[in-house]
py3Dmol code that shows the C-alpha trace and the ligand (Angstrom):
import py3Dmol

protein = """\
ATOM      1  CA  MET A   1      52.191 138.127 130.717  1.00  0.00           C
ATOM      2  CA  PRO A   2      48.376 138.722 130.558  1.00  0.00           C
ATOM      3  CA  GLY A   3      48.927 142.157 132.024  1.00  0.00           C
ATOM      4  CA  ARG A   4      51.504 142.932 129.290  1.00  0.00           C
ATOM      5  CA  PHE A   5      48.912 142.056 126.572  1.00  0.00           C
ATOM      6  CA  TRP A   6      46.530 144.555 128.253  1.00  0.00           C
ATOM      7  CA  ILE A   7      49.185 147.235 128.242  1.00  0.00           C
ATOM      8  CA  ALA A   8      50.120 146.620 124.599  1.00  0.00           C
ATOM      9  CA  ARG A   9      46.398 146.871 123.728  1.00  0.00           C
ATOM     10  CA  THR A  10      46.050 150.238 125.377  1.00  0.00           C
ATOM     11  CA  PHE A  11      48.299 152.001 122.857  1.00  0.00           C
ATOM     12  CA  ASP A  12      46.789 150.364 119.772  1.00  0.00           C
ATOM     13  CA  ARG A  13      43.416 148.632 120.103  1.00  0.00           C
ATOM     14  CA  SER A  14      42.912 148.053 116.406  1.00  0.00           C
ATOM     15  CA  TYR A  15      45.465 145.240 116.023  1.00  0.00           C
ATOM     16  CA  SER A  16      43.374 142.201 115.064  1.00  0.00           C
ATOM     17  CA  LEU A  17      44.758 139.254 113.132  1.00  0.00           C
ATOM     18  CA  ARG A  18      48.260 138.181 114.020  1.00  0.00           C
ATOM     19  CA  CYS A  19      50.011 136.400 111.136  1.00  0.00           C
ATOM     20  CA  VAL A  20      53.317 134.720 111.596  1.00  0.00           C
ATOM     21  CA  VAL A  21      55.672 133.381 108.902  1.00  0.00           C
ATOM     22  CA  PHE A  22      58.242 130.623 109.333  1.00  0.00           C
ATOM     23  CA  HIS A  23      60.595 129.055 106.713  1.00  0.00           C
ATOM     24  CA  ASN A  24      62.950 126.250 107.578  1.00  0.00           C
ATOM     25  CA  ILE A  25      62.598 124.415 110.849  1.00  0.00           C
ATOM     26  CA  SER A  26      65.997 122.901 111.461  1.00  0.00           C
ATOM     27  CA  ALA A  27      68.531 122.596 114.287  1.00  0.00           C
ATOM     28  CA  GLU A  28      71.447 122.807 111.846  1.00  0.00           C
ATOM     29  CA  GLU A  29      72.286 125.220 108.987  1.00  0.00           C
ATOM     30  CA  SER A  30      73.596 123.845 105.700  1.00  0.00           C
ATOM     31  CA  PRO A  31      75.552 125.855 103.126  1.00  0.00           C
ATOM     32  CA  PHE A  32      72.158 126.381 101.325  1.00  0.00           C
ATOM     33  CA  THR A  33      70.614 128.320 104.276  1.00  0.00           C
ATOM     34  CA  LYS A  34      73.489 129.573 106.402  1.00  0.00           C
ATOM     35  CA  GLY A  35      73.378 133.326 106.638  1.00  0.00           C
ATOM     36  CA  MET A  36      69.924 133.732 105.219  1.00  0.00           C
ATOM     37  CA  GLY A  37      68.107 134.024 108.475  1.00  0.00           C
ATOM     38  CA  VAL A  38      65.399 131.547 107.501  1.00  0.00           C
ATOM     39  CA  SER A  39      66.004 128.718 109.933  1.00  0.00           C
ATOM     40  CA  THR A  40      64.227 128.228 113.281  1.00  0.00           C
ATOM     41  CA  THR A  41      65.346 125.455 115.576  1.00  0.00           C
ATOM     42  CA  PRO A  42      62.757 122.809 116.325  1.00  0.00           C
ATOM     43  CA  SER A  43      62.986 123.650 120.075  1.00  0.00           C
ATOM     44  CA  ASP A  44      62.342 127.380 119.400  1.00  0.00           C
ATOM     45  CA  PHE A  45      59.554 126.536 116.995  1.00  0.00           C
ATOM     46  CA  GLU A  46      57.914 124.300 119.570  1.00  0.00           C
ATOM     47  CA  ALA A  47      58.235 127.084 122.137  1.00  0.00           C
ATOM     48  CA  ALA A  48      56.577 129.558 119.727  1.00  0.00           C
ATOM     49  CA  LEU A  49      53.718 127.087 119.221  1.00  0.00           C
ATOM     50  CA  LYS A  50      53.259 126.776 123.016  1.00  0.00           C
ATOM     51  CA  PHE A  51      53.210 130.546 123.178  1.00  0.00           C
ATOM     52  CA  PHE A  52      50.482 130.629 120.526  1.00  0.00           C
ATOM     53  CA  THR A  53      48.338 128.061 122.291  1.00  0.00           C
ATOM     54  CA  ARG A  54      48.697 129.773 125.676  1.00  0.00           C
ATOM     55  CA  TYR A  55      47.995 133.375 124.616  1.00  0.00           C
ATOM     56  CA  TYR A  56      46.260 133.216 121.268  1.00  0.00           C
ATOM     57  CA  THR A  57      43.550 131.546 119.316  1.00  0.00           C
ATOM     58  CA  PRO A  58      44.991 129.766 116.221  1.00  0.00           C
ATOM     59  CA  VAL A  59      42.809 130.222 113.189  1.00  0.00           C
ATOM     60  CA  ARG A  60      42.515 128.849 109.748  1.00  0.00           C
ATOM     61  CA  LEU A  61      42.536 130.787 106.404  1.00  0.00           C
ATOM     62  CA  GLN A  62      38.865 129.854 106.156  1.00  0.00           C
ATOM     63  CA  ASP A  63      38.163 131.709 109.409  1.00  0.00           C
ATOM     64  CA  VAL A  64      39.918 134.812 107.984  1.00  0.00           C
ATOM     65  CA  LEU A  65      37.965 134.581 104.718  1.00  0.00           C
ATOM     66  CA  ALA A  66      34.691 134.184 106.537  1.00  0.00           C
ATOM     67  CA  ASP A  67      35.233 137.232 108.714  1.00  0.00           C
ATOM     68  CA  SER A  68      33.389 139.620 106.428  1.00  0.00           C
ATOM     69  CA  ASP A  69      32.911 142.590 108.900  1.00  0.00           C
ATOM     70  CA  GLY A  70      36.168 142.358 110.721  1.00  0.00           C
ATOM     71  CA  ARG A  71      34.404 141.279 113.947  1.00  0.00           C
ATOM     72  CA  GLY A  72      34.125 137.509 113.404  1.00  0.00           C
ATOM     73  CA  LEU A  73      37.588 136.525 114.545  1.00  0.00           C
ATOM     74  CA  PRO A  74      38.256 135.459 118.177  1.00  0.00           C
ATOM     75  CA  PRO A  75      40.349 137.746 120.385  1.00  0.00           C
ATOM     76  CA  ARG A  76      44.061 137.527 119.543  1.00  0.00           C
ATOM     77  CA  ALA A  77      43.528 135.325 116.518  1.00  0.00           C
ATOM     78  CA  VAL A  78      46.859 133.988 115.130  1.00  0.00           C
ATOM     79  CA  LEU A  79      47.426 132.514 111.659  1.00  0.00           C
ATOM     80  CA  VAL A  80      50.524 130.481 111.130  1.00  0.00           C
ATOM     81  CA  THR A  81      52.210 130.309 107.762  1.00  0.00           C
ATOM     82  CA  PHE A  82      55.327 128.768 106.155  1.00  0.00           C
ATOM     83  CA  ASP A  83      56.987 129.995 102.966  1.00  0.00           C
ATOM     84  CA  ASP A  84      59.266 128.275 100.451  1.00  0.00           C
ATOM     85  CA  GLY A  85      58.322 124.553 101.009  1.00  0.00           C
ATOM     86  CA  TYR A  86      61.349 123.313 102.882  1.00  0.00           C
ATOM     87  CA  ALA A  87      61.287 119.537 103.526  1.00  0.00           C
ATOM     88  CA  SER A  88      61.626 120.335 107.268  1.00  0.00           C
ATOM     89  CA  VAL A  89      58.010 121.410 107.174  1.00  0.00           C
ATOM     90  CA  MET A  90      57.064 117.806 106.656  1.00  0.00           C
ATOM     91  CA  GLU A  91      59.704 116.388 108.988  1.00  0.00           C
ATOM     92  CA  MET A  92      59.594 118.843 111.859  1.00  0.00           C
ATOM     93  CA  ALA A  93      56.915 121.559 111.636  1.00  0.00           C
ATOM     94  CA  ALA A  94      53.837 119.572 110.608  1.00  0.00           C
ATOM     95  CA  PRO A  95      54.056 117.000 113.438  1.00  0.00           C
ATOM     96  CA  LEU A  96      54.421 119.828 115.919  1.00  0.00           C
ATOM     97  CA  CYS A  97      51.542 121.796 114.443  1.00  0.00           C
ATOM     98  CA  CYS A  98      49.325 118.605 114.680  1.00  0.00           C
ATOM     99  CA  LYS A  99      50.501 118.020 118.299  1.00  0.00           C
ATOM    100  CA  PHE A 100      49.352 121.473 119.364  1.00  0.00           C
ATOM    101  CA  GLY A 101      46.284 121.574 117.066  1.00  0.00           C
ATOM    102  CA  ILE A 102      47.578 124.559 115.102  1.00  0.00           C
ATOM    103  CA  PRO A 103      46.462 124.899 111.478  1.00  0.00           C
ATOM    104  CA  ALA A 104      48.786 126.446 108.911  1.00  0.00           C
ATOM    105  CA  ILE A 105      49.195 127.636 105.329  1.00  0.00           C
ATOM    106  CA  LEU A 106      52.119 126.359 103.296  1.00  0.00           C
ATOM    107  CA  PHE A 107      53.110 128.779 100.473  1.00  0.00           C
ATOM    108  CA  LEU A 108      54.947 126.845  97.857  1.00  0.00           C
ATOM    109  CA  ASN A 109      56.960 127.217  94.596  1.00  0.00           C
ATOM    110  CA  ALA A 110      56.074 124.248  92.384  1.00  0.00           C
ATOM    111  CA  ALA A 111      59.366 124.606  90.401  1.00  0.00           C
ATOM    112  CA  PHE A 112      61.384 123.203  93.301  1.00  0.00           C
ATOM    113  CA  LEU A 113      59.056 120.386  94.568  1.00  0.00           C
ATOM    114  CA  ASP A 114      60.638 116.927  94.255  1.00  0.00           C
ATOM    115  CA  ASN A 115      64.025 118.817  94.338  1.00  0.00           C
ATOM    116  CA  ASP A 116      63.904 119.330  90.593  1.00  0.00           C
ATOM    117  CA  GLY A 117      66.042 122.435  91.042  1.00  0.00           C
ATOM    118  CA  LEU A 118      67.492 124.883  93.523  1.00  0.00           C
ATOM    119  CA  ALA A 119      65.521 128.013  94.512  1.00  0.00           C
ATOM    120  CA  PRO A 120      67.675 131.094  93.537  1.00  0.00           C
ATOM    121  CA  ASP A 121      68.127 132.192  97.150  1.00  0.00           C
ATOM    122  CA  ASN A 122      69.504 128.757  98.144  1.00  0.00           C
ATOM    123  CA  LEU A 123      71.837 128.682  95.110  1.00  0.00           C
ATOM    124  CA  VAL A 124      73.227 132.145  95.931  1.00  0.00           C
ATOM    125  CA  CYS A 125      73.582 131.212  99.573  1.00  0.00           C
ATOM    126  CA  TYR A 126      75.478 127.989  98.580  1.00  0.00           C
ATOM    127  CA  ALA A 127      77.763 129.932  96.256  1.00  0.00           C
ATOM    128  CA  ALA A 128      78.528 132.534  98.926  1.00  0.00           C
ATOM    129  CA  ASN A 129      79.184 129.984 101.628  1.00  0.00           C
ATOM    130  CA  VAL A 130      81.273 127.563  99.604  1.00  0.00           C
ATOM    131  CA  LEU A 131      83.095 129.851  97.152  1.00  0.00           C
ATOM    132  CA  GLY A 132      82.686 133.331  98.544  1.00  0.00           C
ATOM    133  CA  MET A 133      81.151 136.588  97.514  1.00  0.00           C
ATOM    134  CA  GLU A 134      83.704 137.016  94.678  1.00  0.00           C
ATOM    135  CA  THR A 135      81.913 134.211  92.823  1.00  0.00           C
ATOM    136  CA  ILE A 136      78.589 136.052  93.251  1.00  0.00           C
ATOM    137  CA  ASN A 137      80.169 139.304  91.956  1.00  0.00           C
ATOM    138  CA  ALA A 138      81.664 137.407  88.947  1.00  0.00           C
ATOM    139  CA  ALA A 139      78.121 136.219  88.105  1.00  0.00           C
ATOM    140  CA  VAL A 140      76.729 139.737  88.558  1.00  0.00           C
ATOM    141  CA  ARG A 141      79.243 140.923  85.975  1.00  0.00           C
ATOM    142  CA  ALA A 142      77.696 138.534  83.423  1.00  0.00           C
ATOM    143  CA  VAL A 143      74.608 140.734  83.620  1.00  0.00           C
ATOM    144  CA  LYS A 144      76.613 143.578  82.086  1.00  0.00           C
ATOM    145  CA  ARG A 145      75.088 146.407  84.009  1.00  0.00           C
ATOM    146  CA  THR A 146      77.306 149.304  84.938  1.00  0.00           C
ATOM    147  CA  ASP A 147      75.067 150.637  87.732  1.00  0.00           C
ATOM    148  CA  ILE A 148      75.415 147.666  90.055  1.00  0.00           C
ATOM    149  CA  PRO A 149      78.022 148.165  92.819  1.00  0.00           C
ATOM    150  CA  LYS A 150      80.152 145.366  94.190  1.00  0.00           C
ATOM    151  CA  LEU A 151      78.066 143.174  96.588  1.00  0.00           C
ATOM    152  CA  HIS A 152      79.438 142.399  99.978  1.00  0.00           C
ATOM    153  CA  SER A 153      76.830 140.274 101.591  1.00  0.00           C
ATOM    154  CA  LEU A 154      73.919 137.903 100.991  1.00  0.00           C
ATOM    155  CA  ALA A 155      71.630 140.645 102.306  1.00  0.00           C
ATOM    156  CA  GLU A 156      72.802 142.980  99.461  1.00  0.00           C
ATOM    157  CA  VAL A 157      72.074 140.267  96.909  1.00  0.00           C
ATOM    158  CA  PHE A 158      68.461 139.759  98.120  1.00  0.00           C
ATOM    159  CA  SER A 159      67.549 143.271  99.048  1.00  0.00           C
ATOM    160  CA  CYS A 160      69.441 145.344  96.458  1.00  0.00           C
ATOM    161  CA  PHE A 161      70.617 143.243  93.463  1.00  0.00           C
ATOM    162  CA  PHE A 162      67.682 140.900  92.910  1.00  0.00           C
ATOM    163  CA  PRO A 163      64.978 143.601  93.125  1.00  0.00           C
ATOM    164  CA  SER A 164      66.849 145.803  90.577  1.00  0.00           C
ATOM    165  CA  ILE A 165      67.156 143.291  87.693  1.00  0.00           C
ATOM    166  CA  SER A 166      64.813 142.110  85.050  1.00  0.00           C
ATOM    167  CA  LEU A 167      63.609 138.525  84.511  1.00  0.00           C
ATOM    168  CA  THR A 168      66.064 138.098  81.580  1.00  0.00           C
ATOM    169  CA  GLU A 169      68.985 139.461  83.698  1.00  0.00           C
ATOM    170  CA  ARG A 170      67.991 137.170  86.526  1.00  0.00           C
ATOM    171  CA  HIS A 171      68.288 134.179  84.153  1.00  0.00           C
ATOM    172  CA  VAL A 172      71.699 135.398  82.946  1.00  0.00           C
ATOM    173  CA  PHE A 173      72.937 135.784  86.531  1.00  0.00           C
ATOM    174  CA  LEU A 174      71.642 132.360  87.730  1.00  0.00           C
ATOM    175  CA  ASP A 175      73.104 130.591  84.616  1.00  0.00           C
ATOM    176  CA  ALA A 176      76.430 132.278  85.207  1.00  0.00           C
ATOM    177  CA  LEU A 177      76.398 131.464  88.862  1.00  0.00           C
ATOM    178  CA  THR A 178      75.573 127.796  88.239  1.00  0.00           C
ATOM    179  CA  HIS A 179      78.387 127.655  85.746  1.00  0.00           C
ATOM    180  CA  LEU A 180      80.842 129.326  88.016  1.00  0.00           C
ATOM    181  CA  CYS A 181      79.963 126.997  90.867  1.00  0.00           C
ATOM    182  CA  GLY A 182      80.657 124.045  88.579  1.00  0.00           C
ATOM    183  CA  ILE A 183      77.513 122.283  89.854  1.00  0.00           C
ATOM    184  CA  ARG A 184      74.759 120.201  88.204  1.00  0.00           C
ATOM    185  CA  GLU A 185      71.877 122.032  89.750  1.00  0.00           C
ATOM    186  CA  ARG A 186      69.296 119.234  89.718  1.00  0.00           C
ATOM    187  CA  GLN A 187      71.798 116.638  90.960  1.00  0.00           C
ATOM    188  CA  LEU A 188      72.876 118.897  93.837  1.00  0.00           C
ATOM    189  CA  ALA A 189      69.197 119.604  94.729  1.00  0.00           C
ATOM    190  CA  GLN A 190      68.417 115.888  94.734  1.00  0.00           C
ATOM    191  CA  GLU A 191      71.369 115.140  96.965  1.00  0.00           C
ATOM    192  CA  GLU A 192      70.465 117.894  99.371  1.00  0.00           C
ATOM    193  CA  GLY A 193      66.695 117.168  99.499  1.00  0.00           C
ATOM    194  CA  LEU A 194      65.948 120.681 100.762  1.00  0.00           C
ATOM    195  CA  TYR A 195      62.341 120.843  99.580  1.00  0.00           C
ATOM    196  CA  LEU A 196      59.028 118.968  99.877  1.00  0.00           C
ATOM    197  CA  THR A 197      58.180 116.251  97.435  1.00  0.00           C
ATOM    198  CA  ARG A 198      54.914 116.489  95.399  1.00  0.00           C
ATOM    199  CA  GLU A 199      53.733 113.331  97.280  1.00  0.00           C
ATOM    200  CA  GLN A 200      54.315 115.160 100.659  1.00  0.00           C
ATOM    201  CA  VAL A 201      52.354 118.170  99.483  1.00  0.00           C
ATOM    202  CA  GLY A 202      49.378 115.888  98.726  1.00  0.00           C
ATOM    203  CA  ALA A 203      49.723 114.275 102.136  1.00  0.00           C
ATOM    204  CA  LEU A 204      49.956 117.625 103.882  1.00  0.00           C
ATOM    205  CA  ALA A 205      46.881 118.960 102.076  1.00  0.00           C
ATOM    206  CA  ALA A 206      44.954 115.762 102.891  1.00  0.00           C
ATOM    207  CA  SER A 207      45.778 116.178 106.572  1.00  0.00           C
ATOM    208  CA  GLY A 208      44.369 119.716 106.633  1.00  0.00           C
ATOM    209  CA  PHE A 209      47.219 122.047 105.794  1.00  0.00           C
ATOM    210  CA  GLU A 210      46.152 124.849 103.409  1.00  0.00           C
ATOM    211  CA  ILE A 211      48.270 125.103 100.313  1.00  0.00           C
ATOM    212  CA  GLY A 212      49.050 128.622  99.030  1.00  0.00           C
ATOM    213  CA  ASN A 213      50.724 130.217  95.974  1.00  0.00           C
ATOM    214  CA  HIS A 214      54.239 131.716  96.334  1.00  0.00           C
ATOM    215  CA  THR A 215      55.047 132.127  92.600  1.00  0.00           C
ATOM    216  CA  TYR A 216      56.467 129.317  90.425  1.00  0.00           C
ATOM    217  CA  THR A 217      60.162 130.214  90.752  1.00  0.00           C
ATOM    218  CA  HIS A 218      60.406 132.574  93.783  1.00  0.00           C
ATOM    219  CA  LEU A 219      61.083 136.033  92.423  1.00  0.00           C
ATOM    220  CA  HIS A 220      60.471 139.725  93.165  1.00  0.00           C
ATOM    221  CA  CYS A 221      57.081 140.286  91.549  1.00  0.00           C
ATOM    222  CA  ARG A 222      57.926 143.917  90.586  1.00  0.00           C
ATOM    223  CA  SER A 223      59.948 142.352  87.767  1.00  0.00           C
ATOM    224  CA  LEU A 224      56.821 140.663  86.310  1.00  0.00           C
ATOM    225  CA  THR A 225      54.774 142.085  83.513  1.00  0.00           C
ATOM    226  CA  PRO A 226      51.158 140.889  82.965  1.00  0.00           C
ATOM    227  CA  GLU A 227      52.549 138.554  80.287  1.00  0.00           C
ATOM    228  CA  ASN A 228      54.545 136.773  82.935  1.00  0.00           C
ATOM    229  CA  PHE A 229      51.563 136.156  85.256  1.00  0.00           C
ATOM    230  CA  ALA A 230      50.515 132.900  83.457  1.00  0.00           C
ATOM    231  CA  GLN A 231      53.889 131.307  84.037  1.00  0.00           C
ATOM    232  CA  GLU A 232      54.648 132.594  87.577  1.00  0.00           C
ATOM    233  CA  VAL A 233      51.155 132.884  89.166  1.00  0.00           C
ATOM    234  CA  ASP A 234      48.668 130.725  87.245  1.00  0.00           C
ATOM    235  CA  ARG A 235      50.926 127.759  86.483  1.00  0.00           C
ATOM    236  CA  ASN A 236      51.987 127.591  90.081  1.00  0.00           C
ATOM    237  CA  ARG A 237      48.410 127.696  91.273  1.00  0.00           C
ATOM    238  CA  ALA A 238      47.316 125.041  88.796  1.00  0.00           C
ATOM    239  CA  GLU A 239      50.131 122.653  89.728  1.00  0.00           C
ATOM    240  CA  LEU A 240      49.456 123.084  93.500  1.00  0.00           C
ATOM    241  CA  GLU A 241      45.777 122.514  92.949  1.00  0.00           C
ATOM    242  CA  ALA A 242      46.427 119.329  91.067  1.00  0.00           C
ATOM    243  CA  LEU A 243      48.703 118.128  93.848  1.00  0.00           C
ATOM    244  CA  SER A 244      46.422 119.093  96.725  1.00  0.00           C
ATOM    245  CA  GLY A 245      43.105 118.383  95.128  1.00  0.00           C
ATOM    246  CA  LYS A 246      41.861 121.663  96.631  1.00  0.00           C
ATOM    247  CA  PRO A 247      41.581 125.230  95.517  1.00  0.00           C
ATOM    248  CA  VAL A 248      44.541 127.500  96.118  1.00  0.00           C
ATOM    249  CA  ARG A 249      42.946 130.562  97.649  1.00  0.00           C
ATOM    250  CA  SER A 250      45.906 132.552  98.925  1.00  0.00           C
ATOM    251  CA  PHE A 251      49.105 134.072  97.660  1.00  0.00           C
ATOM    252  CA  SER A 252      52.268 135.215  99.553  1.00  0.00           C
ATOM    253  CA  LEU A 253      54.756 137.522  97.934  1.00  0.00           C
ATOM    254  CA  PRO A 254      58.307 136.185  97.841  1.00  0.00           C
ATOM    255  CA  TYR A 255      60.482 138.527  99.989  1.00  0.00           C
ATOM    256  CA  GLY A 256      57.240 139.942 101.460  1.00  0.00           C
ATOM    257  CA  SER A 257      57.532 143.593 100.297  1.00  0.00           C
ATOM    258  CA  SER A 258      54.471 145.623  99.420  1.00  0.00           C
ATOM    259  CA  VAL A 259      56.506 147.197  96.652  1.00  0.00           C
ATOM    260  CA  ASP A 260      56.140 143.872  94.786  1.00  0.00           C
ATOM    261  CA  LEU A 261      52.311 143.986  95.001  1.00  0.00           C
ATOM    262  CA  THR A 262      51.853 146.063  91.873  1.00  0.00           C
ATOM    263  CA  ASN A 263      48.398 147.147  90.735  1.00  0.00           C
ATOM    264  CA  ASP A 264      48.540 144.756  87.803  1.00  0.00           C
ATOM    265  CA  LEU A 265      49.519 141.823  90.003  1.00  0.00           C
ATOM    266  CA  LEU A 266      46.815 142.663  92.582  1.00  0.00           C
ATOM    267  CA  SER A 267      44.143 142.792  89.832  1.00  0.00           C
ATOM    268  CA  HIS A 268      45.368 139.522  88.457  1.00  0.00           C
ATOM    269  CA  LEU A 269      45.385 137.775  91.823  1.00  0.00           C
ATOM    270  CA  LYS A 270      41.779 138.947  92.532  1.00  0.00           C
ATOM    271  CA  LEU A 271      40.600 137.882  89.080  1.00  0.00           C
ATOM    272  CA  SER A 272      42.244 134.491  89.298  1.00  0.00           C
ATOM    273  CA  GLY A 273      40.558 133.559  92.526  1.00  0.00           C
ATOM    274  CA  HIS A 274      43.220 134.419  95.180  1.00  0.00           C
ATOM    275  CA  GLU A 275      41.002 135.525  98.101  1.00  0.00           C
ATOM    276  CA  ALA A 276      43.886 136.629 100.386  1.00  0.00           C
ATOM    277  CA  VAL A 277      47.404 138.031  99.770  1.00  0.00           C
ATOM    278  CA  PHE A 278      50.097 138.112 102.399  1.00  0.00           C
ATOM    279  CA  LEU A 279      53.083 140.375 102.835  1.00  0.00           C
ATOM    280  CA  SER A 280      55.975 140.113 105.390  1.00  0.00           C
ATOM    281  CA  GLU A 281      56.599 143.598 106.614  1.00  0.00           C
ATOM    282  CA  SER A 282      55.758 142.813 110.217  1.00  0.00           C
ATOM    283  CA  VAL A 283      53.144 145.541 110.574  1.00  0.00           C
ATOM    284  CA  ALA A 284      49.985 145.024 112.703  1.00  0.00           C
ATOM    285  CA  ASN A 285      46.825 144.123 110.760  1.00  0.00           C
ATOM    286  CA  PRO A 286      43.943 146.416 111.921  1.00  0.00           C
ATOM    287  CA  ARG A 287      40.447 144.997 112.460  1.00  0.00           C
ATOM    288  CA  GLY A 288      38.767 144.497 109.096  1.00  0.00           C
ATOM    289  CA  ALA A 289      42.119 144.744 107.177  1.00  0.00           C
ATOM    290  CA  ASP A 290      42.004 144.321 103.440  1.00  0.00           C
ATOM    291  CA  ARG A 291      42.437 140.574 102.780  1.00  0.00           C
ATOM    292  CA  HIS A 292      44.576 141.307  99.857  1.00  0.00           C
ATOM    293  CA  HIS A 293      47.124 143.176 102.078  1.00  0.00           C
ATOM    294  CA  LEU A 294      47.540 141.027 105.122  1.00  0.00           C
ATOM    295  CA  ASP A 295      50.820 141.439 106.900  1.00  0.00           C
ATOM    296  CA  ARG A 296      52.848 138.767 108.613  1.00  0.00           C
ATOM    297  CA  VAL A 297      55.519 138.864 111.326  1.00  0.00           C
ATOM    298  CA  SER A 298      58.733 137.038 110.621  1.00  0.00           C
ATOM    299  CA  THR A 299      60.078 135.435 113.820  1.00  0.00           C
ATOM    300  CA  ARG A 300      62.651 132.915 114.786  1.00  0.00           C
ATOM    301  CA  ALA A 301      62.311 133.428 118.518  1.00  0.00           C
ATOM    302  CA  GLY A 302      61.661 130.751 121.014  1.00  0.00           C
ATOM    303  CA  VAL A 303      61.466 132.904 124.230  1.00  0.00           C
ATOM    304  CA  ASP A 304      58.152 134.384 125.453  1.00  0.00           C
ATOM    305  CA  ASP A 305      59.474 137.844 126.013  1.00  0.00           C
ATOM    306  CA  THR A 306      60.962 138.109 122.490  1.00  0.00           C
ATOM    307  CA  LEU A 307      57.837 136.605 120.920  1.00  0.00           C
ATOM    308  CA  PHE A 308      55.750 139.118 122.728  1.00  0.00           C
ATOM    309  CA  LEU A 309      57.971 141.966 121.608  1.00  0.00           C
ATOM    310  CA  GLU A 310      58.058 140.744 118.005  1.00  0.00           C
ATOM    311  CA  ILE A 311      54.353 139.843 117.666  1.00  0.00           C
ATOM    312  CA  GLU A 312      52.652 142.406 120.006  1.00  0.00           C
ATOM    313  CA  ILE A 313      54.806 145.487 120.351  1.00  0.00           C
ATOM    314  CA  LEU A 314      56.941 146.023 117.186  1.00  0.00           C
ATOM    315  CA  PRO A 315      54.069 145.487 114.631  1.00  0.00           C
ATOM    316  CA  ARG A 316      51.986 148.091 116.525  1.00  0.00           C
ATOM    317  CA  LEU A 317      54.890 150.576 116.554  1.00  0.00           C
ATOM    318  CA  ARG A 318      55.395 150.016 112.821  1.00  0.00           C
ATOM    319  CA  ALA A 319      51.680 150.590 112.159  1.00  0.00           C
ATOM    320  CA  ILE A 320      51.791 153.843 114.165  1.00  0.00           C
ATOM    321  CA  ARG A 321      54.997 154.952 112.335  1.00  0.00           C
ATOM    322  CA  ASN A 322      53.260 154.216 109.017  1.00  0.00           C
ATOM    323  CA  ARG A 323      50.191 156.166 110.028  1.00  0.00           C
ATOM    324  CA  ILE A 324      52.307 159.142 110.934  1.00  0.00           C
ATOM    325  CA  PHE A 325      54.279 158.982 107.713  1.00  0.00           C
ATOM    326  CA  ARG A 326      51.026 158.620 105.756  1.00  0.00           C
ATOM    327  CA  SER A 327      49.440 161.674 107.477  1.00  0.00           C
ATOM    328  CA  PHE A 328      52.425 163.768 106.395  1.00  0.00           C
ATOM    329  CA  GLY A 329      52.274 162.359 102.841  1.00  0.00           C
ATOM    330  CA  LEU A 330      55.546 160.557 103.188  1.00  0.00           C
ATOM    331  CA  VAL A 331      54.342 157.187 101.900  1.00  0.00           C
ATOM    332  CA  PRO A 332      54.493 157.079  98.049  1.00  0.00           C
ATOM    333  CA  LYS A 333      51.198 156.227  96.321  1.00  0.00           C
ATOM    334  CA  GLY A 334      50.582 152.508  96.065  1.00  0.00           C
ATOM    335  CA  ARG A 335      52.957 151.678  98.871  1.00  0.00           C
ATOM    336  CA  LYS A 336      51.953 150.495 102.269  1.00  0.00           C
ATOM    337  CA  THR A 337      55.198 151.351 104.054  1.00  0.00           C
ATOM    338  CA  PRO A 338      57.474 154.444 103.938  1.00  0.00           C
ATOM    339  CA  PRO A 339      60.701 154.041 101.872  1.00  0.00           C
ATOM    340  CA  GLY A 340      63.187 151.980 103.806  1.00  0.00           C
ATOM    341  CA  GLY A 341      60.483 150.848 106.135  1.00  0.00           C
ATOM    342  CA  GLN A 342      59.682 147.480 104.708  1.00  0.00           C
ATOM    343  CA  ARG A 343      61.189 144.396 106.269  1.00  0.00           C
ATOM    344  CA  PRO A 344      61.677 141.615 103.833  1.00  0.00           C
ATOM    345  CA  SER A 345      60.608 138.211 104.955  1.00  0.00           C
ATOM    346  CA  ILE A 346      64.080 136.952 104.422  1.00  0.00           C
ATOM    347  CA  PHE A 347      66.853 138.595 106.503  1.00  0.00           C
ATOM    348  CA  TYR A 348      64.943 139.795 109.432  1.00  0.00           C
ATOM    349  CA  GLN A 349      67.528 141.056 111.889  1.00  0.00           C
ATOM    350  CA  ASN A 350      65.941 139.934 115.143  1.00  0.00           C
TER     351      ASN A 350
END
"""
ligand_1 = """\
1
ZN
Zn 59.724 132.876 99.934
"""
view = py3Dmol.view(width=600, height=400)
view.addModel(protein, "pdb")
view.setStyle({"model": 0}, {"cartoon": {"style": "trace"}})
view.addModel(ligand_1, "xyz")
view.setStyle({"model": 1}, {"stick": {}})
view.zoomTo()
view.show()
């Protein structure tokens, strides 16, 4: 394995900080997650942590922020992150991270803490698994848009439909879906207990986990106008700071696409004290990478060969691809990745 790292390095030496994103750590899928590609089994997660401790140097957000010239990080630095605040982070992931001495950032949506509601992705997933895609399409029709084709899969909901609708249309869709499912959303969320409680967030922060911002209600940030930032960005940050007793210094984009990091949002994040912004397009971060465009690799693998491929090889190939596209002017201004090249954090097809 060490020889393979050396070979990987020969064709792109600039790859510096490895960032990895996990979501739900669970041996079993529920109707709320089945088909979303967000669950890693505890045994695969433990194998990944062993892989990190054997071949990498796990670092904290503070180490990344302190690396002002791009040369302060140890060789093969790896930063572990979790998105979406699943309860399994407290039950399964945090004890394993502590066991291996691996720090991590938890990017949370305050709206769903204490299971006060269901995140839109989990609601859609539940509807599709329990009632079928026809129920999803019926809720889509409530939006009254003629340009939205029939949806055939969860992937199409998250990667095509959600990014194309406004905040208002999103509310109409989710209200219609809740009604069609015949559920009381809060009651169902309480019964399922999918997410962390506020008390658990405080305990995790006290034990050294960094708490990060992931928007208040988990949406595609391209649909936000500057008027929405107070509700989705600032409110979430303030609530998380109150729970953790520590400053929230980082932000991860729901769905991980650079398209969602608009200039207005980036300016707002910088002005409001977010010192690092994370995407999930699985592209290698070069040495001295812009801290407001740090990329992460989504992985659910528990085998060394696959982890090596996903963390060492594929991000380098994507970085090379992006450089080639950029040199030919094929990457639109303001985007990091060529059209079709971004890999959302959800639905990674590994
Ligand atoms: Zn998310």
